[in-house]
C-alpha positions as CSV (number, residue, x, y, z in Angstrom):
1,M,0.8,24.4,23.3
2,E,2.8,22.1,21.0
3,R,1.1,21.2,17.8
4,L,0.4,17.5,17.4
5,P,1.2,15.8,14.1
6,K,-1.8,15.2,11.9
7,I,-1.9,11.5,10.9
8,L,-4.3,10.3,8.2
9,V,-5.0,6.5,8.3
10,T,-6.6,4.4,5.7
11,N,-6.5,0.7,4.5
12,D,-8.0,-1.6,1.9
13,D,-9.6,-4.2,4.3
14,G,-12.4,-1.7,5.3
15,Y,-13.0,0.6,8.2
16,Y,-14.2,-2.3,10.4
17,S,-11.0,-4.4,10.2
18,A,-9.0,-5.4,13.2
19,G,-5.8,-4.2,11.6
20,I,-6.9,-0.6,11.2
21,D,-8.3,-0.6,14.7
22,A,-5.0,-1.7,16.2
23,L,-3.1,0.8,14.0
24,T,-5.3,3.7,15.1
25,R,-5.0,2.9,18.7
26,A,-1.2,2.7,18.5
27,L,-0.9,5.9,16.6
28,D,-3.1,7.8,19.1
29,G,0.1,8.1,21.1
30,V,2.0,9.6,18.2
31,G,-0.3,12.3,16.9
32,E,-3.9,13.4,16.1
33,V,-5.4,10.6,14.1
34,V,-8.2,10.8,11.5
35,V,-9.4,7.6,9.8
36,V,-10.8,7.8,6.3
37,A,-11.2,4.2,5.1
38,P,-13.3,2.2,2.5
39,A,-16.8,1.3,3.5
40,S,-16.2,-2.2,2.3
41,E,-13.2,-4.4,1.5
42,Q,-11.1,-3.1,-1.4
43,S,-8.3,-5.7,-1.5
44,A,-6.3,-6.0,-4.8
45,M,-7.9,-2.7,-6.1
46,S,-4.4,-1.3,-6.7
47,H,-4.2,2.4,-7.4
48,S,-7.7,2.6,-8.7
49,L,-9.5,5.9,-8.7
50,T,-13.3,5.9,-9.1
51,L,-14.4,8.0,-12.1
52,T,-17.7,6.3,-13.3
53,R,-20.0,7.0,-10.4
54,P,-20.3,9.5,-7.5
55,L,-18.7,8.8,-4.2
56,R,-20.4,9.2,-0.8
57,I,-18.7,10.1,2.5
58,R,-20.1,9.0,5.8
59,Q,-18.9,10.5,9.1
60,L,-19.0,7.9,11.9
61,D,-17.7,10.2,14.6
62,E,-15.4,13.1,15.1
63,R,-12.4,11.4,13.7
64,R,-13.7,8.5,11.5
65,Y,-15.1,8.6,8.0
66,T,-15.9,6.0,5.4
67,V,-15.9,6.4,1.6
68,D,-17.8,4.0,-0.6
69,G,-14.7,3.7,-2.9
70,T,-11.1,2.6,-3.0
71,P,-8.1,3.5,-0.8
72,T,-7.0,6.0,-3.4
73,D,-10.5,7.6,-3.3
74,C,-10.2,7.8,0.4
75,I,-6.9,9.7,0.4
76,T,-7.9,12.0,-2.4
77,L,-11.2,13.0,-0.7
78,A,-9.6,13.2,2.7
79,I,-6.9,15.7,1.6
80,T,-9.1,17.8,-0.7
81,R,-12.5,17.7,1.0
82,I,-12.6,16.2,4.5
83,L,-9.6,17.5,6.4
84,P,-9.3,21.2,7.3
85,E,-5.5,21.0,6.7
86,R,-3.1,18.6,5.0
87,P,-1.9,15.7,7.1
88,D,1.7,15.4,8.1
89,I,1.7,11.8,7.1
90,V,-0.5,9.1,5.7
91,V,-0.4,5.6,7.2
92,S,-2.1,2.7,5.4
93,G,-2.9,-0.7,7.0
94,I,-2.4,-2.8,8.9
95,N,-3.2,-5.2,6.1
96,Q,-4.2,-8.7,6.9
97,G,-1.7,-10.6,4.6
98,A,1.7,-9.7,3.2
99,N,2.3,-7.3,0.3
100,L,5.7,-8.5,-0.8
101,G,7.4,-8.4,-4.2
102,D,5.1,-8.1,-7.1
103,D,2.1,-7.8,-4.8
104,V,2.7,-4.1,-4.4
105,T,1.3,-3.6,-7.9
106,Y,-2.0,-5.1,-6.8
107,S,-2.2,-3.8,-3.3
108,G,-4.8,-1.3,-2.2
109,T,-2.9,-0.9,1.1
110,V,0.3,0.2,-0.8
111,A,-1.9,2.4,-3.1
112,G,-3.1,4.4,-0.1
113,A,0.5,5.3,0.7
114,I,1.3,5.9,-3.0
115,E,-1.5,8.5,-3.3
116,A,0.0,10.3,-0.3
117,G,3.3,10.4,-2.2
118,I,1.6,11.9,-5.2
119,F,0.4,14.7,-3.0
120,R,4.0,15.0,-1.7
121,I,3.0,13.8,1.7
122,P,5.1,11.0,3.4
123,G,3.3,7.7,3.2
124,I,3.8,4.3,4.9
125,A,2.0,1.0,4.1
126,F,2.0,-1.7,6.8
127,S,1.1,-5.3,6.2
128,L,1.1,-8.3,8.5
129,A,2.4,-11.5,6.8
130,S,-0.4,-13.6,8.3
131,R,-4.1,-14.2,8.1
132,G,-4.4,-14.1,11.9
133,E,-5.8,-11.1,13.8
134,D,-3.0,-10.5,16.4
135,F,-1.8,-7.1,15.3
136,A,-0.3,-6.0,18.6
137,N,3.4,-6.3,17.7
138,A,2.9,-5.0,14.2
139,A,1.0,-1.9,15.6
140,R,3.8,-1.1,18.1
141,F,6.3,-1.3,15.3
142,A,4.1,0.9,13.1
143,A,3.9,3.6,15.8
144,G,7.7,3.6,16.2
145,L,8.4,3.9,12.5
146,T,5.8,6.6,12.1
147,R,7.4,8.6,14.8
148,R,10.8,8.3,13.0
149,V,9.4,9.4,9.6
150,L,7.5,12.3,11.2
151,R,10.8,13.4,12.7
152,E,13.1,12.8,9.8
153,G,10.8,12.9,6.8
154,L,11.0,11.1,3.4
155,P,12.2,12.3,0.0
156,A,9.4,13.8,-2.0
157,G,7.6,11.1,-4.1
158,T,8.9,8.2,-2.0
159,I,7.0,5.9,0.3
160,L,7.8,3.0,2.6
161,N,6.3,-0.5,2.1
162,V,6.6,-2.4,5.4
163,N,5.8,-6.1,5.9
164,L,5.8,-7.5,9.4
165,P,6.2,-11.1,10.5
166,D,3.6,-12.9,12.5
167,G,4.3,-13.0,16.2
168,E,7.5,-11.6,17.7
169,I,9.5,-9.2,15.5
170,R,13.3,-10.0,15.7
171,G,14.3,-6.6,14.3
172,A,14.1,-4.7,11.0
173,R,15.9,-4.8,7.7
174,L,16.0,-2.4,4.7
175,T,15.1,-4.5,1.7
176,H,14.3,-4.6,-2.0
177,Q,11.2,-6.2,-3.6
178,G,11.5,-10.0,-3.8
179,T,10.8,-12.1,-6.9
180,R,8.2,-14.8,-6.9
181,S,6.8,-17.4,-9.2
182,T,3.0,-17.6,-9.2
183,E,0.5,-20.1,-10.5
184,L,-3.0,-18.7,-10.4
185,L,-5.9,-21.0,-9.5
186,I,-8.7,-20.1,-11.8
187,Q,-12.1,-21.9,-11.6
188,N,-14.6,-21.8,-14.3
189,G,-18.3,-22.8,-14.4
190,H,-21.6,-21.8,-15.8
191,D,-24.2,-19.4,-14.3
192,P,-27.9,-20.3,-14.2
193,R,-28.4,-18.9,-17.7
194,G,-25.7,-21.2,-19.1
195,K,-23.1,-18.5,-19.6
196,E,-19.5,-19.5,-18.8
197,Y,-17.7,-17.6,-16.0
198,F,-14.1,-17.5,-14.7
199,W,-13.2,-16.9,-11.0
200,I,-9.7,-16.0,-10.1
201,G,-9.0,-17.7,-6.8
202,G,-6.0,-18.6,-4.8
203,Q,-2.3,-18.7,-5.8
204,I,0.5,-21.2,-5.5
205,I,3.6,-19.0,-4.8
206,S,7.3,-19.8,-4.6
207,W,9.9,-17.2,-3.9
208,K,13.4,-16.8,-5.4
209,D,16.2,-17.0,-2.9
210,E,17.4,-13.5,-2.9
211,H,19.6,-11.9,-0.3
212,G,18.3,-8.6,0.9
213,S,14.7,-9.1,-0.3
214,D,11.5,-8.3,1.5
215,Y,10.5,-12.0,1.5
216,E,13.8,-13.1,3.0
217,A,13.5,-10.6,5.9
218,V,9.9,-11.6,6.8
219,S,10.6,-15.3,6.4
220,Q,13.4,-14.9,9.0
221,G,11.2,-13.0,11.5
222,Y,12.3,-9.5,10.6
223,A,10.3,-6.5,9.6
224,S,10.9,-5.6,6.0
225,I,11.1,-1.9,5.1
226,T,11.2,-1.2,1.3
227,P,11.4,2.3,-0.1
228,L,9.3,2.7,-3.2
229,R,9.4,5.6,-5.7
230,I,6.3,7.1,-7.3
231,D,8.4,7.9,-10.4
232,M,8.6,4.5,-12.1
233,T,11.0,5.5,-14.8
234,D,13.9,3.0,-15.4
235,Y,16.6,5.6,-15.6
236,R,19.3,3.1,-16.3
237,L,17.5,1.7,-19.4
238,L,16.6,5.3,-20.4
239,E,20.2,6.3,-20.6
240,E,21.1,3.0,-22.3
241,L,18.5,3.6,-25.0
242,R,19.6,7.2,-25.5
243,S,23.2,5.9,-26.0
244,Q,22.1,3.5,-28.8
245,E,22.8,5.2,-32.1
246,G,19.8,5.2,-34.4
247,F,17.3,3.7,-31.8
248,L,14.6,6.3,-32.3
249,T,15.3,6.6,-36.1
250,D,14.8,2.8,-36.4
251,V,11.6,2.9,-34.4
252,C,10.1,5.7,-36.4
253,A,11.2,4.1,-39.7
254,A,9.4,0.8,-38.6
255,T,6.2,2.7,-37.7
256,P,3.5,2.3,-40.5
257,R,2.2,5.6,-42.0
């Protein structure tokens, strides 16, 4: 009997979200799916690993588990404690809302795929560029791309960040991260004891007009596929600094003793 691929699914919206439900149903036709997802919403938690308290795993049924922690916690515990064998791929999403440009640094959805990359397992993060709950087209696309990655693989330490337009998908483009200008809307007030607080709320976002960016693709109705590396070293700058005569000597000389 042919072995089915083992697919680990997580997200940052929580196990109850419509996005992870649509994704799981679509991937059921691709391989053997196990869901290990946060027990509550973990949006904008980035690549946070919980170290200050114990974590609890709850088994909902044969193939669904929750963890009272972050997406990174979910992947770590799934691979090291929950699953009897390593998955062939980790698929994170489908997030309700885009993860374009700089947002990848905040995204718990992307972090789930990044943690897979750290374990040297292929990882894909899927996000829908909408606050709606119609994930049908996005889920079909996710299943197709997952099949492709299972067949062809990814370079070790590399993941795919995928953003999908709302509604019909015109096609797909390979893209780079876009560049945005953001104004944060921060409200302040006073609690019942008179102490001032600050609440980071919405954002006013404008995007730089860049050919080949993730934002351009999604804004034109295409799926955006952006490869991301776990190794964040800027090798171009590294070589440039190495070529600068006296750079390290000057730095050390300027360091107080």
